[in-house]
LOVOVEX-922425 format. One line per 5 residues: number of its first residue (from 1); their letters; for each residue x, y, z of N, C-alpha, C. Coordinates in pm, whole numbers, plus 50000, padded with zeros to 5 digits. Example, Ala and Ser with C-alpha at 12.3 -4.5 7.8 and 13.67 -1.06 7.14 Angstrom:
2
1) as) 51319 49431 50780 51230 49550 50780 51320 49670 50780  51285 49775 50708 51367 49894 50714 51290 50003 50787
END
This chain:
429
1) mlrkm) 25035 34691 94936 24897 34660 94920 24815 34760 94857  24840 34890 94892 24775 35004 94819 24815 35007 94677  24943 34990 94660 24993 34994 94510 24924 34885 94436  24912 34762 94491 24849 34653 94420 24706 34678 94396  24630 34744 94491 24485 34774 94470 24475 34890 94363
6) krrfi) 24553 34979 94357 24559 35082 94251 24593 35020 94124  24680 34925 94117 24703 34857 93982 24584 34774 93939  24525 34709 94032 24398 34629 93994 24288 34727 93953  24272 34843 94016 24167 34930 93967 24203 34967 93822  24316 35008 93793 24352 35052 93662 24326 34939 93555
11) iaama) 24366 34820 93594 24351 34707 93506 24206 34680 93477  24127 34688 93589 23978 34665 93566 23905 34770 93479  23951 34894 93505 23893 35006 93431 23934 34999 93285  24058 34968 93258 24111 34966 93119 24046 34838 93051  24030 34731 93118 23974 34607 93065 23829 34635 93026
16) afgmv) 23756 34699 93107 23622 34731 93071 23611 34828 92952  23682 34934 92959 23688 35019 92839 23739 34962 92715  23844 34877 92727 23898 34809 92612 23791 34712 92551  23712 34645 92631 23612 34558 92583 23502 34638 92508  23468 34763 92559 23360 34848 92493 23424 34888 92362
21) mlvlv) 23551 34934 92351 23612 34977 92233 23624 34867 92128  23655 34752 92184 23662 34635 92087 23532 34606 92018  23430 34607 92101 23294 34579 92045 23255 34689 91945  23282 34811 91975 23251 34918 91887 23329 34908 91749  23458 34892 91763 23538 34886 91641 23505 34760 91561
26) vginv) 23487 34654 91626 23444 34527 91548 23311 34541 91488  23213 34594 91563 23071 34608 91527 23068 34705 91408  23133 34823 91417 23124 34923 91299 23181 34858 91172  23290 34786 91182 23355 34735 91065 23275 34604 91011  23228 34530 91101 23141 34413 91051 23015 34465 90983
31) vnygr) 22944 34560 91039 22826 34619 90984 22847 34684 90850  22959 34758 90841 22998 34829 90720 23037 34724 90612  23115 34617 90647 23147 34515 90552 23024 34438 90509  22934 34414 90591 22805 34346 90556 22714 34423 90465  22703 34553 90492 22621 34647 90402 22696 34660 90273
36) mtstq) 22826 34665 90266 22890 34682 90141 22872 34562 90054  22898 34445 90117 22878 34314 90043 22738 34294 89997  22647 34327 90077 22501 34318 90037 22469 34405 89911  22522 34525 89914 22506 34623 89800 22575 34562 89668  22694 34516 89688 22774 34462 89577 22686 34337 89517
41) dgmae) 22643 34255 89609 22576 34136 89557 22446 34169 89485  22372 34272 89533 22252 34319 89456 22292 34375 89327  22396 34458 89316 22442 34513 89193 22485 34402 89092  22566 34306 89157 22610 34205 89067 22501 34107 89013  22401 34083 89098 22278 34005 89053 22212 34069 88939
46) slley) 22183 34202 88957 22119 34275 88845 22197 34275 88719  22329 34305 88730 22418 34306 88612 22423 34164 88553  22425 34064 88634 22435 33930 88594 22307 33890 88507  22189 33924 88554 22065 33894 88480 22066 33978 88349  22111 34107 88362 22114 34181 88235 22204 34124 88137
51) errmh) 22323 34085 88179 22413 34032 88071 22364 33894 88025  22297 33816 88114 22251 33687 88061 22154 33707 87961  22055 33800 87977 21951 33819 87887 22011 33889 87754  22111 33967 87767 22176 34028 87652 22240 33924 87569  22307 33822 87643 22373 33723 87571 22278 33633 87488
56) ehkrr) 22161 33602 87553 22069 33517 87482 22008 33600 87366  21997 33725 87386 21941 33814 87283 22036 33818 87152  22166 33831 87188 22267 33829 87077 22273 33702 87007  22255 33596 87084 22261 33465 87010 22152 33440 86928  22024 33480 86966 21913 33459 86873 21931 33551 86745
61) rsvpp) 21986 33674 86762 22005 33750 86650 22109 33725 86565  22197 33623 86608 22311 33575 86523 22268 33454 86446  22140 33403 86454 22095 33283 86378 22080 33318 86234  22130 33236 86146 22121 33274 85989 21981 33293 85948  21950 33381 85865 21822 33411 85824 21762 33302 85740
66) dkksk) 21633 33270 85743 21563 33171 85671 21511 33233 85540  21417 33173 85484 21367 33219 85340 21288 33346 85363  21265 33396 85484 21191 33522 85492 21265 33630 85440  21201 33739 85397 21268 33856 85356 21325 33929 85463  21417 34015 85436 21482 34091 85541 21380 34186 85613
71) eqerk) 21287 34230 85549 21183 34327 85606 21102 34240 85698  21056 34122 85657 20980 34038 85745 21061 33994 85873  21185 33972 85851 21267 33927 85965 21274 34043 86068  21289 34172 86014 21300 34280 86101 21178 34311 86172  21066 34284 86108 20932 34312 86181 20907 34205 86290
76) ssaqs) 20943 34070 86246 20931 33971 86341 21009 33983 86463  21134 34022 86436 21230 34040 86553 21191 34158 86640  21132 34266 86580 21087 34375 86658 20968 34338 86742  20884 34250 86703 20768 34207 86776 20802 34111 86886  20905 34015 86852 20935 33915 86955 21041 33940 87059
81) epdfp) 21133 34016 87018 21250 34051 87108 21224 34170 87190  21248 34164 87321 21225 34279 87412 21330 34390 87393  21289 34501 87430 21394 34615 87432 21457 34614 87571  21588 34592 87573 21663 34590 87709 21690 34724 87754  21671 34747 87885 21707 34879 87936 21846 34909 87937
86) pitel) 21882 35034 87928 22024 35070 87936 22076 35054 88087  22209 35051 88097 22261 35016 88233 22228 35130 88335  22198 35242 88288 22164 35353 88377 22040 35326 88456  21947 35230 88406 21814 35207 88471 21833 35087 88567  21950 35024 88578 21967 34920 88677 21996 34975 88811
91) pgggp) 21965 34891 88911 21994 34934 89054 22141 34986 89075  22165 35096 89128 22300 35152 89140 22345 35225 89017  22268 35235 88914 22299 35298 88802 22273 35454 88805  22288 35518 88689 22270 35667 88698 22330 35726 88570  22330 35852 88564 22386 35917 88448 22538 35884 88426
96) earft) 22604 35864 88538 22750 35841 88528 22783 35692 88543  22681 35605 88542 22701 35450 88562 22799 35406 88471  22798 35441 88341 22887 35383 88239 23035 35413 88278  23057 35512 88355 23197 35559 88388 23234 35518 88530  23137 35470 88615 23169 35435 88744 23166 35288 88773
101) irffa) 23076 35224 88703 23054 35072 88730 23147 35003 88632  23233 34916 88683 23341 34843 88614 23310 34689 88629  23282 34623 88522 23257 34479 88542 23281 34413 88396  23297 34275 88399 23295 34204 88285 23231 34069 88318  23183 33997 88216 23111 33878 88232 23170 33768 88136
106) vycas) 23163 33642 88177 23209 33528 88095 23100 33420 88102  23074 33368 87980 22984 33262 87967 23054 33127 87959  23024 33024 88037 23082 32902 88032 22978 32789 87990  23004 32723 87870 22911 32628 87827 22927 32505 87910  22830 32412 87901 22836 32285 87968 22960 32194 87927
111) sgeme) 23002 32226 87804 23123 32150 87757 23253 32200 87808  23248 32327 87885 23375 32381 87931 23429 32487 87850  23367 32511 87740 23412 32626 87657 23371 32764 87712  23460 32855 87711 23433 32989 87768 23430 33090 87659  23343 33195 87683 23317 33298 87598 23300 33432 87672
116) visrd) 23385 33526 87645 23371 33659 87708 23259 33728 87643  23150 33744 87713 23030 33810 87652 23022 33955 87681  23098 34016 87779 23092 34155 87809 23219 34203 87862  23288 34300 87788 23396 34359 87830 23398 34506 87805  23281 34556 87775 23261 34696 87728 23281 34794 87847
121) fiysi) 23271 34748 87969 23268 34837 88081 23398 34832 88156  23503 34775 88117 23627 34766 88183 23739 34765 88078  23852 34821 88105 23954 34838 88015 24085 34759 88046  24099 34737 88180 24228 34674 88213 24226 34521 88207  24118 34455 88169 24112 34311 88160 24093 34268 88016
126) deeta) 24186 34183 87971 24175 34122 87837 24105 33996 87847  24075 33937 87736 24009 33810 87728 24080 33691 87800  24210 33681 87780 24277 33576 87848 24275 33593 88002  24290 33708 88054 24279 33733 88197 24145 33703 88246  24040 33750 88171 23907 33711 88209 23879 33565 88222
131) keytt) 23925 33488 88129 23912 33345 88127 23993 33280 88250  24106 33342 88275 24190 33290 88386 24122 33312 88520  24065 33434 88541 23983 33458 88661 23871 33368 88673  23794 33346 88563 23678 33257 88566 23712 33115 88607  23827 33059 88549 23874 32926 88594 23904 32920 88741
136) avlrk) 23963 33030 88796 24010 33028 88935 23877 33027 89024  23780 33109 88991 23660 33118 89080 23574 32989 89073  23576 32931 88953 23491 32801 88939 23549 32686 89014  23682 32699 89042 23740 32587 89124 23698 32608 89271  23651 32721 89308 23616 32746 89455 23476 32679 89485
141) nrekg) 23406 32643 89379 23264 32590 89410 23187 32682 89492  23188 32802 89473 23111 32903 89549 23031 32990 89447  22902 33022 89487 22833 33106 89395 22869 33246 89398  22932 33295 89506 22967 33440 89517 23090 33443 89609  23163 33553 89598 23275 33572 89682 23369 33684 89628
146) yygdy) 23485 33694 89681 23586 33791 89633 23699 33730 89558  23754 33788 89457 23871 33737 89390 23950 33856 89357  24051 33881 89432 24130 34006 89419 24045 34129 89444  24036 34221 89352 23961 34349 89362 23827 34328 89304  23779 34207 89282 23652 34182 89219 23557 34105 89308
151) rfqik) 23430 34136 89296 23325 34057 89359 23254 33973 89253  23273 33850 89264 23210 33758 89155 23086 33693 89200  23005 33665 89096 22875 33595 89122 22850 33505 88998  22805 33381 89028 22788 33279 88924 22632 33247 88914  22587 33248 88798 22453 33207 88758 22453 33075 88682
156) keeag) 22403 32970 88743 22418 32837 88671 22280 32797 88611  22289 32744 88491 22167 32699 88412 22204 32562 88355  22107 32505 88288 22134 32378 88221 22227 32387 88110  22221 32489 88034 22303 32505 87914 22444 32554 87951  22468 32609 88068 22600 32659 88113 22592 32758 88226
161) stvlf) 22692 32828 88255 22701 32915 88363 22748 33048 88320  22705 33160 88379 22751 33298 88350 22818 33342 88485  22937 33396 88467 23016 33448 88570 23036 33599 88549  22998 33673 88652 23011 33815 88644 23112 33872 88748  23210 33951 88707 23308 34005 88791 23283 34154 88812
166) lnvts) 23243 34213 88932 23227 34347 88953 23350 34407 89021  23405 34506 88970 23529 34567 89035 23475 34648 89152  23540 34621 89267 23507 34685 89392 23625 34741 89459  23724 34788 89381 23852 34841 89430 23822 34953 89529  23745 35051 89490 23717 35169 89581 23654 35129 89700
171) elrfv) 23552 35034 89693 23478 34994 89808 23567 34918 89914  23653 34828 89859 23748 34750 89950 23846 34850 90015  23897 34948 89929 23983 35053 89989 23916 35127 90100  23795 35157 90082 23709 35226 90187 23706 35148 90314  23677 35017 90291 23668 34928 90411 23802 34917 90489
176) kslfv) 23906 34902 90413 24040 34903 90476 24073 35030 90550  24041 35146 90485 24061 35272 90547 23982 35291 90675  23858 35254 90672 23772 35258 90781 23826 35173 90901  23876 35055 90866 23925 34957 90977 24052 35016 91034  24141 35070 90947 24270 35133 91005 24229 35259 91088
181) islai) 24137 35348 91039 24108 35465 91114 24037 35428 91244  23944 35332 91242 23878 35290 91363 23979 35239 91465  24071 35153 91417 24172 35092 91512 24258 35209 91568  24296 35310 91490 24373 35419 91538 24303 35502 91644  24178 35527 91618 24094 35606 91712 24072 35526 91840
186) gfssl) 24048 35385 91823 24035 35304 91933 24159 35306 92025  24277 35286 91956 24399 35284 92035 24422 35410 92102  24403 35523 92024 24425 35659 92087 24333 35690 92205  24211 35626 92188 24107 35655 92303 24162 35577 92423  24216 35448 92406 24262 35369 92517 24383 35448 92582
191) lvvfv) 24468 35503 92507 24579 35575 92568 24525 35700 92649  24423 35767 92599 24378 35881 92666 24305 35842 92791  24219 35727 92777 24157 35684 92896 24257 35634 93004  24367 35572 92957 24461 35522 93048 24523 35633 93130  24560 35734 93062 24614 35862 93139 24514 35911 93237
196) lvlff) 24387 35928 93192 24285 35976 93290 24261 35881 93396  24260 35755 93382 24240 35654 93481 24362 35656 93576  24482 35675 93517 24598 35676 93607 24591 35794 93693  24549 35905 93645 24538 36032 93719 24438 36025 93827  24312 35970 93792 24206 35972 93881 24198 35850 93975
201) sqyav) 24289 35753 93952 24289 35636 94037 24326 35671 94184  24411 35772 94197 24450 35802 94338 24338 35862 94419  24239 35920 94344 24130 35978 94413 24032 35856 94441  24032 35762 94349 23933 35655 94372 23971 35566 94487  24099 35546 94512 24149 35457 94624 24179 35545 94753
206) rpymk) 24150 35678 94740 24189 35756 94863 24106 35716 94985  23974 35692 94970 23896 35642 95091 23951 35511 95153  23985 35423 95066 24042 35305 95109 24178 35322 95181  24260 35416 95130 24383 35444 95187 24360 35495 95330  24263 35586 95344 24240 35646 95478 24190 35538 95571
211) nmerq) 24112 35447 95529 24063 35334 95609 24181 35248 95658  24264 35226 95554 24381 35143 95593 24477 35206 95693  24491 35341 95674 24581 35413 95771 24519 35410 95911  24388 35431 95915 24317 35431 96041 24338 35281 96110  24318 35185 96026 24330 35049 96070 24468 35023 96132
216) krfit) 24567 35059 96054 24704 35028 96101 24734 35115 96230  24687 35243 96224 24709 35321 96350 24646 35253 96472  24518 35208 96447 24449 35145 96555 24517 35025 96615  24568 34933 96510 24627 34818 96560 24765 34849 96634  24835 34946 96578 24963 34980 96643 24934 35038 96775
221) daghe) 24844 35137 96787 24814 35200 96917 24760 35091 97016  24667 35007 96966 24617 34900 97060 24726 34805 97098  24814 34773 97008 24923 34686 97050 25008 34742 97155  25043 34872 97143 25117 34932 97246 25053 34943 97383  24913 34982 97370 24836 34995 97501 24819 34856 97571
226) lktpi) 24819 34742 97490 24788 34616 97546 24918 34556 97606  25037 34606 97550 25159 34540 97600 25179 34566 97745  25152 34689 97790 25171 34732 97936 25093 34628 98027  24968 34623 98011 24887 34529 98110 24920 34382 98091  24949 34343 97962 24984 34201 97943 25125 34174 98015
231) tsiat) 25216 34264 98013 25344 34249 98074 25325 34248 98229  25225 34330 98280 25196 34342 98424 25144 34206 98466  25054 34148 98395 24989 34024 98424 25086 33909 98416  25173 33914 98317 25268 33804 98314 25363 33814 98423  25414 33929 98461 25501 33947 98573 25436 33901 98706
236) sadia) 25313 33940 98719 25249 33905 98850 25227 33752 98854  25200 33686 98735 25179 33539 98729 25316 33470 98763  25428 33534 98706 25557 33464 98734 25590 33479 98887  25556 33595 98946 25579 33600 99092 25496 33511 99173  25368 33498 99131 25283 33405 99199 25316 33257 99184
241) ameye) 25372 33233 99060 25413 33089 99041 25533 33054 99128  25626 33151 99159 25738 33126 99251 25686 33088 99387  25574 33154 99432 25517 33126 99569 25431 33011 99570  25350 32981 99464 25266 32869 99459 25303 32782 99336  25397 32696 99358 25453 32618 99244 25342 32512 99206
246) ddewi) 25339 32474 99077 25258 32369 99024 25107 32401 99046  25082 32535 99052 24940 32574 99063 24880 32577 98918  24764 32501 98898 24705 32490 98769 24648 32626 98714  24597 32704 98798 24540 32827 98751 24642 32927 98716  24757 32934 98796 24856 33020 98758 24925 32978 98630
251) sniqk) 24944 32856 98614 25008 32807 98482 24915 32840 98367  24786 32832 98382 24701 32867 98271 24708 33008 98243  24721 33092 98345 24738 33237 98319 24867 33268 98240  24977 33201 98276 25102 33212 98201 25091 33182 98060  25028 33073 98029 25012 33021 97893 24925 33128 97809
256) qtarl) 24819 33177 97872 24734 33264 97796 24796 33406 97777  24864 33450 97876 24937 33575 97862 25051 33567 97751  25124 33451 97743 25220 33433 97637 25158 33417 97501  25034 33359 97494 24963 33349 97369 24911 33489 97330  24871 33564 97425 24816 33698 97392 24929 33788 97353
261) trlvs) 25045 33777 97410 25160 33855 97374 25202 33831 97229  25202 33694 97191 25234 33658 97057 25128 33704 96955  25008 33699 96993 24901 33749 96908 24915 33907 96878  24939 33988 96976 24960 34126 96970 25079 34155 96873  25189 34082 96896 25302 34106 96813 25280 34073 96665
266) elval) 25207 33956 96644 25177 33911 96510 25077 34016 96439  24983 34066 96510 24892 34165 96459 24964 34288 96418  25050 34341 96498 25127 34462 96465 25221 34432 96342  25283 34322 96344 25378 34283 96234 25294 34276 96102  25177 34213 96106 25093 34199 95996 25041 34329 95948
271) srmde) 25012 34427 96029 24969 34561 95987 25075 34637 95918  25211 34604 95950 25315 34672 95885 25338 34619 95742  25285 34500 95717 25300 34444 95574 25219 34525 95476  25124 34604 95523 25035 34682 95431 25094 34812 95391  25216 34840 95446 25283 34968 95420 25336 34965 95276
276) eipfp) 25365 35081 95217 25418 35083 95078 25551 35012 95069  25639 35030 95168 25770 34965 95163 25793 34889 95303  25738 34768 95320 25742 34706 95452 25886 34666 95483  25965 34635 95377 26108 34588 95397 26199 34684 95321  26243 34797 95383 26321 34889 95316 26453 34835 95273
281) ekssf) 26506 34748 95343 26649 34702 95324 26651 34558 95267  26612 34548 95146 26617 34420 95086 26755 34403 95014  26799 34271 95012 26927 34240 94946 26916 34090 94901  27020 34053 94825 27026 33920 94776 27096 33838 94883  27036 33715 94910 27080 33631 95007 27073 33480 94960
286) slsda) 27137 33392 95022 27130 33248 95002 27005 33193 95066  26909 33153 94983 26787 33100 95042 26812 32955 95091  26908 32886 95022 26948 32758 95066 27001 32753 95214  27090 32842 95245 27141 32848 95376 27033 32895 95480  26952 32990 95436 26852 33032 95531 26748 32924 95557
291) aweta) 26715 32842 95453 26620 32736 95483 26682 32631 95570  26812 32591 95544 26883 32496 95635 26874 32551 95778  26908 32675 95797 26913 32724 95933 26773 32718 95999  26672 32748 95918 26534 32762 95978 26479 32627 96001  26504 32532 95917 26435 32402 95925 26494 32308 96036
296) epfav) 26617 32327 96071 26686 32239 96166 26607 32217 96293  26561 32320 96363 26490 32299 96489 26350 32225 96461  26282 32250 96360 26159 32175 96339 26185 32034 96294  26294 32002 96232 26324 31857 96202 26348 31781 96326  26422 31848 96426 26449 31780 96554 26312 31763 96630
301) rarae) 26235 31869 96636 26106 31866 96700 26010 31750 96636  26008 31746 96506 25921 31648 96449 25964 31507 96479  26093 31480 96467 26133 31350 96504 26119 31309 96644  26129 31411 96735 26109 31385 96874 25960 31342 96896  25871 31395 96817 25735 31363 96834 25686 31235 96765
306) gkryd) 25780 31167 96697 25762 31041 96631 25699 31065 96491  25735 31171 96428 25682 31208 96300 25805 31205 96191  25774 31161 96078 25882 31144 95970 25906 31273 95901  26028 31312 95903 26065 31447 95843 26169 31426 95731  26137 31475 95610 26233 31465 95501 26244 31609 95436
311) qnige) 26359 31637 95382 26377 31772 95318 26480 31754 95202  26456 31836 95100 26535 31838 94977 26554 31983 94944  26663 32039 94987 26691 32176 94961 26796 32197 94852  26771 32256 94746 26866 32279 94630 26968 32369 94677  27079 32345 94602 27202 32428 94627 27205 32558 94549
316) nltvf) 27268 32661 94612 27298 32785 94548 27164 32851 94501  27053 32845 94584 26938 32915 94554 26943 33051 94617  26932 33162 94547 26933 33292 94599 26811 33374 94559  26765 33463 94642 26655 33541 94619 26696 33687 94674  26607 33784 94613 26628 33922 94661 26507 33961 94748
321) gdrns) 26541 33992 94878 26433 34028 94961 26493 34042 95110  26404 34032 95207 26436 34037 95347 26461 33903 95402  26579 33867 95445 26614 33738 95493 26529 33698 95615  26511 33782 95703 26431 33744 95826 26292 33709 95799  26225 33782 95709 26092 33762 95679 26076 33633 95603
326) iqqli) 26166 33606 95507 26157 33486 95438 26178 33356 95529  26271 33372 95631 26281 33271 95726 26152 33254 95810  26101 33372 95835 25969 33366 95917 25867 33286 95839  25858 33309 95707 25762 33238 95619 25779 33084 95629  25905 33043 95610 25939 32895 95613 25899 32846 95759
331) silld) 25939 32924 95856 25910 32889 95995 25760 32868 96023  25672 32957 95969 25531 32951 95976 25478 32818 95920  25520 32794 95795 25480 32675 95726 25519 32543 95790  25645 32540 95842 25692 32424 95913 25623 32396 96051  25599 32515 96120 25535 32511 96246 25396 32456 96227
336) navky) 25316 32498 96129 25186 32449 96105 25193 32293 96067  25293 32264 95990 25309 32127 95947 25322 32025 96070  25416 32074 96154 25447 31988 96281 25325 31985 96367  25258 32091 96383 25141 32102 96474 25025 32012 96427  25001 32014 96296 24879 31941 96256 24903 31803 96196
341) tpasg) 25027 31760 96202 25062 31624 96153 25032 31524 96256  24950 31426 96241 24936 31326 96349 25059 31245 96371  25051 31166 96483 25167 31072 96513 25191 30977 96396  25322 30951 96365 25363 30868 96251 25330 30919 96122  25294 31054 96116 25265 31117 95989 25393 31169 95925
346) eirld) 25391 31235 95807 25501 31264 95721 25494 31418 95696  25624 31472 95713 25643 31617 95679 25755 31629 95576  25737 31724 95481 25849 31719 95375 25863 31871 95339  25995 31908 95327 26027 32045 95276 26110 32031 95149  26064 32100 95049 26139 32099 94923 26164 32245 94881
351) lyrrr) 26289 32270 94838 26326 32398 94779 26396 32372 94646  26346 32437 94537 26403 32413 94399 26376 32532 94313  26449 32536 94203 26437 32646 94105 26333 32598 93990  26241 32691 93954 26149 32667 93846 26165 32779 93749  26235 32752 93646 26264 32868 93548 26337 32982 93620
356) rkvci) 26274 33098 93625 26337 33210 93681 26292 33233 93827  26214 33142 93883 26155 33157 94021 26206 33041 94105  26198 33075 94238 26233 32979 94335 26107 32928 94400  26097 32794 94424 25978 32741 94477 26008 32681 94611  25920 32707 94710 25925 32649 94844 25797 32574 94865
361) evsnt) 25819 32436 94900 25705 32353 94914 25715 32288 95055  25605 32290 95135 25599 32222 95262 25467 32141 95255  25497 32003 95272 25380 31910 95263 25375 31837 95396  25259 31800 95433 25241 31730 95554 25114 31648 95556  25117 31538 95623 24996 31449 95642 24897 31516 95741
366) celqd) 24768 31513 95692 24661 31573 95783 24525 31514 95736  24430 31541 95826 24299 31495 95787 24218 31608 95725  24203 31598 95593 24133 31702 95513 23988 31660 95490  23898 31751 95521 23759 31731 95491 23741 31758 95340  23652 31689 95275 23628 31686 95140 23570 31830 95094
371) tadld) 23502 31891 95195 23442 32025 95164 23519 32145 95211  23644 32111 95259 23732 32219 95311 23773 32316 95196  23763 32445 95224 23801 32541 95133 23941 32586 95164  24039 32543 95081 24180 32559 95118 24218 32706 95108  24145 32787 95016 24175 32936 94997 24149 33008 95131
376) rlfdr) 24058 32956 95209 24025 33032 95326 24131 33008 95436  24224 32927 95419 24326 32898 95514 24409 33019 95548  24414 33112 95445 24492 33230 95449 24412 33345 95505  24288 33317 95539 24208 33431 95609 24248 33451 95754  24249 33563 95804 24295 33585 95944 24198 33524 96045
381) fyrvd) 24251 33453 96136 24175 33389 96239 24088 33272 96194  24109 33224 96067 24026 33108 96023 24084 32979 96067  24004 32891 96104 24048 32754 96145 23950 32651 96089  24003 32548 96028 23917 32438 95975 23838 32381 96087  23911 32343 96194 23844 32275 96311 23862 32376 96428
386) esrct) 23757 32445 96468 23770 32537 96578 23797 32463 96716  23763 32338 96722 23776 32273 96840 23928 32241 96881  24008 32248 96777 24147 32228 96797 24224 32349 96829  24163 32461 96856 24230 32585 96879 24306 32574 96998  24257 32516 97108 24329 32517 97237 24444 32417 97229
391) ntggt) 24426 32306 97147 24521 32195 97144 24656 32244 97066  24634 32326 96960 24750 32351 96886 24818 32483 96938  24745 32575 97012 24802 32688 97064 24830 32794 96967  24784 32787 96851 24805 32895 96739 24716 33009 96759  24742 33120 96683 24665 33234 96693 24566 33249 96575
396) gigla) 24596 33172 96460 24508 33177 96346 24542 33283 96248  24661 33351 96264 24697 33451 96171 24836 33421 96103  24887 33301 96132 25018 33262 96070 25022 33252 95933  24916 33185 95872 24924 33175 95723 24888 33306 95655  24815 33396 95719 24787 33526 95675 24921 33603 95661
401) maqai) 25005 33578 95772 25135 33650 95763 25225 33597 95656  25218 33457 95632 25295 33398 95533 25250 33453 95391  25125 33473 95378 25075 33523 95252 25118 33662 95229  25113 33748 95338 25160 33887 95319 25304 33896 95284  25388 33807 95357 25533 33801 95326 25558 33771 95180
406) aethg) 25489 33663 95130 25507 33622 94987 25473 33735 94895  25356 33795 94918 25311 33897 94822 25393 34023 94825  25450 34059 94949 25535 34179 94951 25670 34150 94878  25700 34024 94864 25822 33991 94784 25787 33963 94636  25669 34003 94591 25630 33982 94457 25600 33834 94422
411) gkira) 25575 33751 94519 25551 33608 94496 25404 33571 94524  25381 33441 94523 25247 33388 94551 25260 33265 94634  25149 33235 94712 25138 33121 94795 25000 33058 94769  24996 32931 94772 24864 32865 94764 24876 32723 94828  24754 32678 94867 24739 32548 94938 24671 32455 94831
416) eradk) 24718 32329 94832 24653 32232 94738 24666 32087 94802  24574 32005 94750 24576 31860 94797 24678 31785 94732  24783 31747 94793 24879 31666 94734 24833 31521 94726  24744 31485 94814 24690 31345 94821 24568 31341 94904  24502 31238 94917 24382 31237 94997 24401 31283 95150
421) nmirf) 24514 31238 95197 24548 31278 95340 24678 31363 95345  24702 31446 95239 24822 31522 95235 24793 31663 95183  24844 31764 95246 24826 31899 95202 24956 31957 95177  24973 32041 95076 25096 32103 95030 25070 32262 95015  25169 32331 95079 25174 32475 95064 25295 32506 94969
426) rvll) 25263 32584 94866 25361 32601 94758 25383 32773 94754  25505 32805 94760 25539 32947 94757 25629 32974 94630  25596 33062 94551 25680 33100 94435 25732 33237 94457  25863 33255 94460 25940 33382 94467 26017 33408 94350
END
């Protein structure tokens, strides 16, 4: 129990810290990627407009001269054509812009013809490669995006489209480096926090451990103190019953002392389940044989009460654990089934292997309320119908004991509705 609580504390702390680190790592990288993309798009848009205007300017200058003299043409051109700013004056430019900004642009006419209009700022791309890149990005039907180490942007007009490729190798390398570094830092932080949580978890659960020790000590001491007066009362009742046979009051005293004796024994046994090693001598044993041995008395009892009993126990089923406690678990489930199954009802025991686990199922007919919380059946002293307490003679901690036995063997137990008037208890070991 304490080991499980410590494990849950560590898992909860690591899950919380892991979520925080995940949000930080993802947030930092997403924000960095978004800012980098926004900057690249701004730069590409400015360069695209610059190259588009330069392309138009070059086309007008390449028109054959008319009858005007060269001097008149020069003056007219100087008056009508604007002076284009150098690349250093564009956003992101500077004195070293020509040596740091790498890009090329391709103009695509409406007829499909391509023309490389700018390759002055890049060395590693020839015209054929530029046209190949342009064809690939036009197939994507996107105005902007990434293609290899380039951020492309397309400007569409009636006459054609201009595609600009901005080399972002260093930026993408920085994004990847930041992602790897942030992951490494996050993972290292998780390891450090895990070591710290593992170290401090024993201090966190220490108050609970003290309370558990006090509770177990109280139950054990109280059990020993109660045994003496209960034994005295039972002995006195037996002697009185010998003198006054068939006395109703004496018979009731005997029944209640027997019930109280069983309750004290179960409470002490249940408190021992919370120890670190409740079953120090575990071993492999045949669960099939143990189930046959345990179920036989309940089968006879059920049939004697007019109830239908069926069982299907698989062969050669073995588990590692404490044989007596597993038999006690099966006994608790079958005892509950026989007690709460009405006349002519059905009880069924199934044992089979599911992958690497062994499954124990006990099903029985009963009247289930629609609002019944089946998980509460494993609470100590909980009863669905309090009025049936005296009729069944139970103590209300049998299923809590079954749950403790299953969990101390590394298994699980749960209750479920098998049918409208059928409940099933399933144990996985």
